[in-house]
N, C-alpha and C positions, 0 to 999 in steps of 0.2 A: 494542549494549549488553546487559547482562543485565537484562532486563525483569522486573519483579515480575508476579505473576499478575494483579493488578488493572490494571496498566498495559497488559499484553498484551491483556487483555479489552477495554480502551478502544480500543486500536489496532485490534483485529479488528472492533470495532463500527463504527469510522470507515470501515474498508475495506469492510465489508458494506453500509454505507449508500451508499457510492459505487456499489457494484454494483447494488443494488436501485433507487436513484434515477437511475442512469446519469448521474451528475454527477462531475466531475473532482475529484481530490485531488492534492496535491503531497507526494511522499515526500522526506524528508531522509535521504540515504544517503551516508555517508562524506564529508561536507562539500560535497556537490553536491545539486541538486534534480532530481527526476524527476516530471514532470507526466503523469498518466494517468487513464483511467477504468478502474476495476477490473472485470474480467470474471469472475474466479475467485480464490478463496483456497483453496489445496489443498496439503496435505502439507508445510507449512512455507514455502510460496512464495505471493507475490501475483502474479497474472497480469493484465495489463491491455493497453490500447491507447491510442494518441494520434493526433493528426492526422498526425504524421510517421512513426510506426511502427505496424505492424499487431499486433505482439506484443512486450510488455515483461514480463520475468520478474525479480522481485527476491526474494531470500531474506528471510523475515520477520525473522530475527535480525540482519540487516544494517541494518534501518531504525532511524534515530535519532529520527524524529518524523514526524507526519502533519499536514498543513495542509488544512483543508477538510472 
């Protein structure tokens, strides 16, 4: 979606909190969910890991929402 600047800031704040607290978030991406712990937010991408995958990369502009 086309995020407003305020919404993008809230999204990035949630992702950064996951990174610093090492707590999981669930991303809503194109009608599916992706559970991960954020390890980095860089150059328009969120990079994380889960119990199942060592590395998960999602483009920020593809994220519809964040839970957690």
